[in-house]
C-alpha positions as CSV (number, residue, x, y, z in Angstrom):
1,M,102.5,35.4,-30.1
2,A,101.1,33.4,-26.9
3,D,103.3,31.7,-24.7
4,P,103.1,28.1,-25.1
5,I,103.7,27.5,-21.5
6,F,100.4,28.9,-20.6
7,T,98.2,28.2,-23.7
8,P,96.0,25.1,-23.5
9,S,97.1,22.1,-25.6
10,N,94.1,22.5,-28.1
11,G,92.0,19.6,-27.1
12,K,94.7,16.9,-26.5
13,E,93.1,14.4,-24.4
14,V,94.3,12.7,-21.0
15,L,92.8,9.8,-19.4
16,V,92.8,10.0,-15.6
17,T,92.1,7.0,-13.3
18,G,92.0,6.9,-9.7
19,S,89.8,7.3,-6.7
20,L,86.5,9.4,-6.8
21,A,85.6,10.3,-3.2
22,F,83.9,12.5,-0.5
23,D,86.3,14.0,2.0
24,Q,85.5,14.6,5.5
25,I,88.2,17.2,6.4
26,M,88.7,18.0,10.1
27,D,91.1,20.3,11.7
28,F,92.6,19.6,15.2
29,P,93.8,22.8,16.8
30,G,96.7,20.9,18.8
31,K,99.5,18.6,17.9
32,F,99.2,14.9,17.8
33,Q,102.5,14.5,19.2
34,D,101.4,15.9,22.4
35,H,98.7,13.2,23.0
36,I,100.8,10.1,22.2
37,L,102.7,8.5,24.9
38,P,105.8,6.7,23.7
39,D,105.4,3.9,26.1
40,K,101.8,3.3,25.5
41,L,102.0,2.9,21.6
42,H,100.8,-0.6,22.2
43,M,97.4,0.7,23.6
44,I,96.5,3.8,21.7
45,N,93.0,5.0,22.5
46,L,92.7,8.7,21.4
47,S,89.9,11.1,21.1
48,F,90.4,14.5,19.4
49,L,87.9,17.5,19.8
50,V,88.3,19.1,16.3
51,S,87.6,22.7,15.6
52,D,86.2,22.5,11.9
53,L,84.5,19.9,9.8
54,R,83.9,20.2,6.1
55,L,82.5,17.7,3.4
56,R,84.6,18.2,0.3
57,R,84.6,16.5,-3.2
58,G,87.7,14.7,-3.6
59,G,89.4,11.6,-4.8
60,C,92.7,11.7,-6.5
61,A,91.2,11.2,-10.1
62,A,88.8,14.1,-9.5
63,N,91.4,16.3,-8.0
64,I,93.8,15.9,-10.9
65,A,91.0,16.3,-13.5
66,Y,89.9,19.5,-11.7
67,T,93.2,21.2,-12.0
68,L,93.7,20.2,-15.7
69,A,90.4,21.6,-16.3
70,L,91.3,25.0,-14.7
71,L,94.4,24.9,-17.0
72,G,92.2,24.4,-20.0
73,E,93.0,20.9,-20.7
74,K,90.5,18.1,-21.5
75,P,90.9,15.2,-19.1
76,R,88.6,12.2,-19.1
77,I,88.1,10.4,-16.0
78,V,87.9,6.5,-15.8
79,A,86.9,5.6,-12.3
80,A,84.0,4.0,-10.1
81,A,81.5,5.9,-8.3
82,G,78.6,4.9,-5.9
83,N,74.8,5.7,-5.6
84,D,75.4,9.2,-4.0
85,F,77.5,10.5,-7.0
86,D,74.9,12.3,-9.3
87,G,75.6,15.8,-8.0
88,Y,79.3,15.2,-7.9
89,R,79.0,14.0,-11.7
90,D,77.1,17.2,-12.9
91,Y,79.5,19.4,-11.1
92,L,82.5,17.8,-13.0
93,E,80.6,18.0,-16.3
94,E,80.1,21.9,-15.7
95,L,83.8,22.0,-15.3
96,G,84.4,20.7,-18.9
97,I,85.5,17.1,-17.6
98,D,84.4,14.2,-19.7
99,V,82.7,11.9,-17.3
100,S,81.7,9.1,-19.7
101,G,84.5,7.0,-18.4
102,I,82.7,6.9,-15.0
103,R,80.8,4.0,-13.9
104,T,78.3,3.7,-11.2
105,F,77.7,1.0,-8.8
106,D,74.2,1.5,-7.6
107,D,74.6,-1.0,-4.6
108,L,77.5,1.1,-3.1
109,Q,78.4,4.5,-2.0
110,T,81.3,6.6,-3.3
111,A,84.3,6.0,-1.4
112,C,84.9,8.5,1.4
113,C,88.0,9.7,3.3
114,F,88.2,11.0,6.8
115,I,91.2,13.2,7.3
116,T,92.2,15.1,10.5
117,T,95.1,17.4,10.2
118,D,97.0,18.9,13.3
119,R,98.6,22.6,13.4
120,S,101.7,21.1,12.4
121,D,100.1,19.7,9.2
122,N,100.4,16.2,10.4
123,Q,97.4,14.1,9.2
124,I,95.5,11.0,10.4
125,T,93.3,9.6,7.8
126,G,90.8,6.9,7.6
127,F,89.4,5.6,4.1
128,H,86.3,3.8,3.3
129,P,86.7,2.4,-0.4
130,G,82.9,1.9,-1.2
131,A,82.7,1.7,-4.9
132,M,86.3,2.2,-5.5
133,G,86.6,-1.5,-4.6
134,R,85.0,-2.4,-7.9
135,A,87.3,0.0,-9.9
136,G,89.1,-3.1,-11.2
137,E,86.0,-4.1,-13.2
138,I,86.5,-1.0,-15.4
139,S,88.4,-1.1,-18.6
140,L,90.9,1.5,-19.3
141,G,91.6,-0.2,-22.6
142,D,87.9,0.4,-23.9
143,A,88.4,4.2,-23.3
144,A,91.8,4.4,-24.8
145,N,90.8,2.6,-27.9
146,A,87.8,4.6,-28.4
147,Q,90.0,7.9,-28.7
148,K,93.7,8.0,-28.9
149,A,94.8,9.8,-25.8
150,E,98.0,11.6,-25.2
151,Y,98.6,10.3,-21.7
152,A,97.1,8.1,-19.2
153,I,97.8,8.6,-15.5
154,V,97.1,5.9,-13.2
155,A,96.6,7.5,-9.7
156,P,95.9,6.1,-6.4
157,D,92.9,3.7,-6.7
158,D,91.9,0.1,-5.7
159,P,95.2,-1.9,-6.0
160,A,94.1,-4.2,-8.5
161,A,92.5,-1.6,-10.5
162,M,95.8,0.2,-10.7
163,L,97.5,-2.9,-12.0
164,R,95.0,-3.5,-14.5
165,H,94.9,0.1,-15.8
166,A,98.6,0.4,-16.0
167,R,98.8,-2.8,-18.1
168,E,96.1,-1.7,-20.2
169,A,97.6,1.7,-21.0
170,K,100.7,0.1,-22.2
171,E,99.0,-2.4,-24.3
172,A,97.0,0.4,-25.9
173,G,100.2,2.3,-26.7
174,V,99.2,5.3,-24.6
175,P,102.1,6.7,-22.6
176,L,101.8,5.9,-18.8
177,L,102.3,8.2,-16.0
178,F,102.2,5.8,-13.0
179,D,101.3,7.5,-9.8
180,P,101.2,4.9,-6.9
181,S,101.5,7.6,-4.3
182,F,100.5,6.2,-0.9
183,Q,99.6,3.1,-2.4
184,V,103.1,1.9,-2.5
185,I,102.2,0.7,1.0
186,A,99.5,-1.6,-0.5
187,L,101.2,-2.9,-3.5
188,E,103.7,-5.7,-3.5
189,G,107.2,-5.1,-4.8
190,E,106.7,-7.4,-7.8
191,D,103.6,-5.4,-8.6
192,L,105.3,-1.9,-8.3
193,R,108.1,-3.1,-10.8
194,T,105.6,-4.3,-13.4
195,A,103.5,-1.3,-13.3
196,A,106.6,1.0,-13.6
197,D,108.2,-1.0,-16.2
198,G,107.6,0.6,-19.6
199,A,106.2,3.7,-18.1
200,E,106.8,7.2,-19.2
201,A,107.1,8.5,-15.8
202,V,106.5,7.6,-12.3
203,F,105.4,10.0,-9.5
204,V,106.2,9.7,-5.9
205,N,107.1,12.0,-2.8
206,D,110.5,11.4,-1.2
207,Y,109.2,9.0,1.4
208,E,107.3,6.9,-1.2
209,F,110.4,6.8,-3.3
210,E,112.4,5.1,-0.5
211,V,109.5,2.7,0.3
212,F,109.3,1.9,-3.6
213,K,113.0,1.0,-3.7
214,E,112.8,-1.0,-0.4
215,K,109.8,-3.1,-1.6
216,S,110.9,-3.5,-5.2
217,G,114.5,-4.5,-4.2
218,L,115.9,-2.3,-6.8
219,S,118.5,0.7,-6.6
220,E,118.0,4.2,-7.8
221,K,119.9,3.3,-10.7
222,D,117.9,0.1,-11.4
223,L,114.8,2.2,-11.2
224,M,115.9,4.4,-14.1
225,G,115.7,1.4,-16.3
226,L,111.9,1.0,-15.7
227,A,110.5,4.5,-16.4
228,R,112.0,7.2,-18.6
229,F,111.8,9.5,-15.8
230,W,110.8,9.7,-12.1
231,V,109.3,12.8,-10.4
232,V,110.1,12.9,-6.7
233,T,108.1,15.7,-4.9
234,L,110.0,17.1,-1.7
235,G,107.2,19.2,-0.2
236,E,108.4,22.8,0.6
237,K,111.7,21.9,-1.0
238,G,110.2,21.6,-4.4
239,S,110.7,18.5,-6.4
240,R,113.5,16.5,-8.2
241,I,113.1,14.8,-11.7
242,L,115.4,11.8,-12.3
243,V,115.8,11.4,-16.1
244,R,117.1,8.3,-17.7
245,G,120.6,8.9,-19.2
246,E,120.4,12.6,-18.4
247,G,120.7,12.8,-14.5
248,R,118.9,15.0,-12.0
249,I,116.9,18.2,-12.4
250,E,116.2,20.0,-9.4
251,V,113.2,22.0,-9.4
252,P,112.5,24.8,-6.7
253,P,109.3,25.5,-5.2
254,A,106.7,28.1,-6.1
255,K,105.9,30.8,-3.6
256,A,103.0,30.1,-1.5
257,K,101.2,33.3,0.0
258,E,100.3,31.1,3.0
259,V,99.8,27.2,3.9
260,V,96.3,26.5,4.8
261,D,95.8,22.9,4.1
262,P,98.3,20.5,2.5
263,T,95.6,18.1,1.3
264,G,95.5,17.8,-2.6
265,A,98.8,19.4,-3.3
266,G,100.3,16.3,-4.6
267,D,97.3,15.9,-7.3
268,A,97.5,19.6,-8.1
269,F,101.3,19.2,-8.8
270,R,100.7,16.1,-11.0
271,A,98.1,17.9,-13.1
272,G,100.3,21.0,-13.5
273,F,103.2,18.9,-14.3
274,M,100.8,16.9,-16.9
275,A,99.7,20.1,-18.6
276,G,103.4,21.0,-19.2
277,L,103.7,17.5,-21.0
278,L,100.7,18.2,-23.1
279,R,102.1,21.6,-24.1
280,E,105.5,19.8,-24.9
281,Q,107.5,21.8,-22.5
282,P,110.9,20.7,-21.1
283,L,110.8,18.7,-17.9
284,D,112.1,21.6,-15.7
285,V,109.2,23.8,-16.9
286,C,106.7,21.1,-16.3
287,G,108.0,20.7,-12.6
288,R,107.7,24.5,-12.3
289,M,104.1,24.4,-13.7
290,G,103.4,21.5,-11.1
291,S,104.8,23.7,-8.2
292,V,102.6,26.6,-9.2
293,A,99.4,24.5,-9.3
294,S,100.4,22.9,-6.0
295,V,100.7,26.2,-4.0
296,Y,97.0,27.2,-5.2
297,A,95.9,24.2,-3.5
298,V,97.6,24.5,-0.2
299,E,96.4,28.0,0.0
300,H,92.8,26.8,0.5
301,K,90.9,24.2,2.7
302,G,89.8,21.2,0.4
303,T,91.4,19.6,-2.8
304,Q,89.0,21.5,-5.3
305,E,88.5,24.8,-3.9
306,H,91.3,26.8,-5.5
307,R,90.4,29.1,-8.4
308,Y,92.3,31.0,-11.1
309,T,92.2,32.0,-14.5
310,Q,95.2,30.8,-17.0
311,E,96.3,34.4,-17.0
312,E,96.5,34.4,-13.3
313,F,98.4,31.3,-13.3
314,A,100.8,32.8,-15.8
315,E,101.4,35.7,-13.4
316,R,101.9,33.3,-10.5
317,Y,104.3,31.5,-12.4
318,R,106.4,34.4,-13.4
319,A,106.2,35.9,-9.8
320,S,108.0,32.6,-8.6
321,F,110.3,31.8,-11.4
322,G,110.7,34.8,-13.7
């Protein structure tokens, strides 16, 4: 009998909202800290000579959907794109991703992210939202009502769109996975509380978790009253799952062969975790699947450059966790 951990969920659909973007990824061969003078922080004017420049397909929604497709799942993206998206759309369709929920705005370009990473894996990022700024005009409710989905993940996007899509998922009765990620900075405390309230899960890293607590004015205990569980990623230390009424689950990291580029690791983790949920696995197994998915991402430059078969994923899982 096939191991259910590594067997796709037989067509269970998941709705994926979030940004669609092109990433301009640059490598700085030095360290940012060597060029920032503490006594001149009020007048920073820096120029970095980068050693590498690559244009990659990216965006949180597409990154998550990409890894879900690698794992044999059936994601449907609900997001905003611009007038330069046709080639990207074709590429996603070839991967088996449902792009029917992507709306194109012909008067705008697709969002673009400019990421510079130093040799200590610190990053400086600039982001032009483009069509993403219109994502709030797209209804997640229409997609949810057209075909019942197992889950809907609301990943980083235009803040107004994130709030709308979180609300519509709950109204449609689709279990919500709220992934505010770096948008905890842009969202107000009340909005964060409202979006998380009634969610199945919330995904953040350890820094974002602290920001969430501070902005919402809630303690860790209070946050457990909002979502059924919280997934807090800890970088190279793995992740922690906080479950209402059950306490903490510590998830060890998977073993990376080498760390090439951390960009996109969080999105890959979420997709691996979701694949576990779709296969009705225990939360600790979901966390381990997320860990394995994330190390594939960090071993490559770019957020959608990793490749593997489901058999290779299973072997990697066993190599890390037995």
